[in-house]
ZAMARGU-4260 file (C-alpha; in steps of 0.2 Angstrom, whole numbers, plus 5000, padded with zeros to 4 digits):
<rodrens>
0) 4537/5074/4976 | 4557/5073/4972 | 4560/5063/4955 | 4568/5047/4955 | 4587/5047/4952
5) 4595/5039/4938 | 4603/5024/4946 | 4587/5021/4956 | 4574/5018/4941 | 4575/5003/4927
10) 4583/5006/4913 | 4577/5018/4898 | 4577/5022/4881 | 4592/5036/4881 | 4603/5027/4896
15) 4621/5022/4892 | 4623/5004/4896 | 4641/4997/4899 | 4638/4976/4893 | 4653/4964/4900
20) 4652/4946/4890 | 4660/4932/4896 | 4678/4934/4894 | 4678/4950/4903 | 4678/4962/4885
25) 4667/4978/4889 | 4656/4987/4875 | 4645/5004/4878 | 4628/5005/4872 | 4614/5019/4871
30) 4598/5010/4872 | 4586/5011/4857 | 4569/5001/4858 | 4571/4991/4843 | 4586/4991/4840
35) 4601/4975/4843 | 4619/4974/4848 | 4629/4962/4839 | 4641/4950/4846 | 4651/4936/4838
40) 4639/4924/4847 | 4621/4931/4844 | 4614/4949/4844 | 4608/4957/4863 | 4591/4964/4861
45) 4588/4984/4868 | 4570/4979/4871 | 4577/4965/4884 | 4586/4977/4893 | 4573/4994/4894
50) 4563/4992/4909 | 4572/4981/4916 | 4585/4984/4933 | 4599/4990/4934 | 4615/4978/4934
55) 4604/4964/4925 | 4610/4949/4914 | 4604/4945/4897 | 4605/4930/4885 | 4610/4929/4866
60) 4601/4917/4856 | 4614/4906/4856 | 4617/4907/4876 | 4630/4919/4876 | 4624/4927/4895
65) 4632/4947/4896 | 4629/4957/4912 | 4622/4974/4909 | 4627/4989/4922 | 4626/5006/4918
70) 4642/5015/4918 | 4651/5025/4932 | 4657/5040/4927 | 4676/5031/4927 | 4670/5021/4914
75) 4662/5035/4903 | 4679/5045/4905 | 4691/5029/4900 | 4680/5024/4886 | 4674/5045/4878
80) 4681/5051/4862 | 4698/5060/4863 | 4707/5074/4855 | 4720/5077/4870 | 4725/5065/4881
85) 4716/5064/4896 | 4718/5066/4914 | 4716/5050/4923 | 4704/5045/4936 | 4717/5042/4950
90) 4724/5059/4946 | 4706/5068/4944 | 4699/5064/4961 | 4715/5067/4969 | 4714/5085/4961
95) 4695/5087/4967 | 4702/5082/4985 | 4718/5094/4983 | 4707/5108/4978 | 4694/5107/4989
100) 4682/5107/4976 | 4662/5106/4983 | 4646/5114/4978 | 4643/5132/4977 | 4665/5134/4971
105) 4670/5144/4956 | 4684/5135/4947 | 4696/5137/4933 | 4703/5124/4922 | 4713/5124/4908
110) 4716/5116/4897 | 4700/5108/4892 | 4708/5093/4883 | 4693/5082/4879 | 4683/5084/4894
115) 4686/5073/4906 | 4691/5083/4921 | 4678/5095/4914 | 4667/5080/4922 | 4673/5076/4938
120) 4675/5095/4942 | 4654/5099/4939 | 4649/5084/4947 | 4661/5089/4965 | 4650/5107/4959
125) 4633/5099/4958 | 4623/5109/4947 | 4628/5126/4959 | 4644/5137/4959 | 4654/5137/4943
130) 4666/5130/4930 | 4678/5142/4918 | 4688/5131/4905 | 4698/5137/4894 | 4706/5129/4879
135) 4718/5137/4866 | 4711/5124/4854 | 4694/5124/4845 | 4693/5106/4839 | 4697/5100/4856
140) 4684/5112/4865 | 4672/5103/4853 | 4675/5086/4856 | 4676/5092/4878 | 4659/5100/4875
145) 4651/5085/4865 | 4658/5073/4877 | 4653/5082/4893 | 4636/5087/4886 | 4632/5069/4880
150) 4637/5060/4897 | 4625/5073/4906 | 4611/5075/4893 | 4613/5094/4890 | 4626/5109/4891
155) 4628/5111/4910 | 4621/5130/4914 | 4637/5132/4927 | 4650/5128/4913 | 4656/5140/4901
160) 4670/5137/4889 | 4682/5150/4882 | 4694/5148/4866 | 4711/5156/4868 | 4727/5157/4882
165) 4721/5158/4898 | 4733/5172/4904 | 4725/5184/4889 | 4705/5179/4893 | 4705/5176/4913
170) 4703/5193/4917 | 4690/5193/4904 | 4680/5182/4912 | 4684/5179/4929 | 4683/5194/4942
175) 4699/5198/4949 | 4699/5188/4969 | 4684/5177/4965 | 4691/5161/4962 | 4692/5147/4972
180) 4702/5134/4964 | 4713/5136/4947 | 4718/5117/4939 | 4731/5121/4926 | 4735/5105/4913
185) 4747/5112/4901 | 4762/5111/4892 | 4770/5127/4900 | 4759/5134/4917 | 4772/5144/4923
190) 4767/5158/4910 | 4751/5159/4917 | 4754/5165/4934 | 4751/5181/4933 | 4731/5180/4929
195) 4730/5165/4939 | 4735/5174/4955 | 4725/5187/4951 | 4710/5177/4947 | 4713/5166/4965
200) 4705/5174/4981 | 4715/5173/4997 | 4718/5156/5002 | 4713/5150/4986 | 4721/5133/4978
205) 4732/5133/4963 | 4734/5115/4957 | 4746/5111/4942 | 4746/5095/4932 | 4761/5092/4921
210) 4769/5077/4913 | 4789/5077/4917 | 4801/5079/4927 | 4807/5097/4921 | 4790/5104/4919
215) 4788/5098/4938 | 4803/5109/4943 | 4802/5123/4931 | 4782/5127/4939 | 4788/5125/4958
220) 4802/5139/4954 | 4791/5149/4947 | 4776/5148/4961 | 4789/5151/4975 | 4797/5167/4962
225) 4777/5175/4962 | 4780/5176/4983 | 4761/5176/4982 | 4759/5157/4987 | 4762/5144/5001
230) 4774/5134/4997 | 4771/5121/4982 | 4768/5101/4987 | 4773/5088/4972 | 4767/5074/4971
235) 4763/5055/4959 | 4750/5042/4962 | 4753/5022/4956 | 4740/5011/4956 | 4743/4992/4956
240) 4729/4980/4954 | 4729/4963/4965 | 4724/4946/4957 | 4714/4938/4971 | 4707/4922/4970
245) 4707/4911/4985 | 4725/4907/4990 | 4731/4915/4973 | 4735/4930/4979 | 4749/4944/4969
250) 4752/4958/4961 | 4744/4960/4943 | 4758/4960/4929 | 4752/4975/4922 | 4748/4994/4932
255) 4742/5010/4929 | 4761/5018/4933 | 4767/5038/4931 | 4756/5048/4923 | 4760/5064/4930
260) 4765/5075/4944 | 4753/5087/4953 | 4759/5104/4961 | 4748/5112/4973 | 4748/5129/4982
265) 4737/5139/4991 | 4736/5160/4987 | 4741/5170/5002 | 4735/5187/5008 | 4738/5202/5000
270) 4756/5210/5008 | 4759/5193/5018 | 4777/5186/5018 | 4778/5166/5019 | 4787/5162/5033
275) 4805/5154/5027 | 4802/5138/5030 | 4818/5130/5022 | 4835/5137/5010 | 4830/5140/4994
280) 4838/5131/4979 | 4850/5145/4972 | 4843/5156/4959 | 4857/5148/4945 | 4849/5132/4946
285) 4841/5131/4930 | 4844/5141/4916 | 4831/5157/4915 | 4832/5159/4895 | 4830/5140/4894
290) 4810/5142/4886 | 4815/5138/4868 | 4816/5118/4874 | 4798/5118/4880 | 4788/5111/4866
295) 4777/5097/4865 | 4789/5087/4857 | 4805/5091/4868 | 4794/5085/4883 | 4786/5068/4876
300) 4770/5077/4871 | 4762/5066/4855 | 4753/5077/4840 | 4737/5074/4837 | 4732/5073/4817
305) 4720/5084/4810 | 4713/5067/4802 | 4711/5060/4819 | 4705/5075/4827 | 4691/5078/4813
310) 4685/5060/4818 | 4686/5063/4835 | 4675/5077/4833 | 4662/5067/4823 | 4660/5053/4837
315) 4657/5064/4849 | 4645/5075/4841 | 4635/5057/4837 | 4637/5050/4852 | 4631/5069/4859
320) 4616/5069/4849 | 4610/5050/4851 | 4610/5055/4870 | 4601/5074/4869 | 4588/5066/4857
325) 4582/5053/4868
</rodrens>
């Protein structure tokens, strides 16, 4: 007899539940026997939810009705404690598609940030293969580990986090020509291309996520200069929600606009020359000595204070401990 999937069983202690109030405001709680969630219109007893079905409605003592649903991964990613900016779901799902991630693959990601993309990659791997995550900052790695373990109820057996620079640590952790995909989310991804090229198998996929146009230009030219990849394809996605109510159908006033660019290329076999598909730009199209401008401030990356990092680490730990303890 197989175990009942989480989404098919009744709610129980230790489950995360997303509560939606009458004005659409959402709160995520972890169910605990005897506990209460207090609103400005009365309390919601956890015991009224435990044992009930997913998608139930509960009522406070003052008569306010709240919808209770298990949060989707997209809901958890957008509400998790953050040390670094996350890769938004609209970009994460495109990364999964571009990298063709599937159960059994060996995937490399750097940096790990707050663990949002790690969760998407681990779900696609479905407990098989391996995810090798690399992060330069110990605080970010700890936040990511807490977020992922808190969501999954423990540290996945097929996931490792390595501290340090990717170009230095990757050869020690991933044998040459064994990675099926490499996903880079970092300030200067072109600095890692030698190590990434060695790690990727022929036909493996390189996906680079960058925030600015200069970064996109720089990394695409660097990939071309290696002569070890297909010509990189660059894109971005923009999501616009719509208001649909009867005949009142119009775009929402707010939208998720630019978050980042994706550059995608595939590793060539050894000794293969890529056909000359189009005219290459002149070698002096940019100054090769401009590395000093690639600082977080120069490309608009916001810094994270040490105080905020410590607070986020504590919050991520608390959420993980509550979830794992149940």
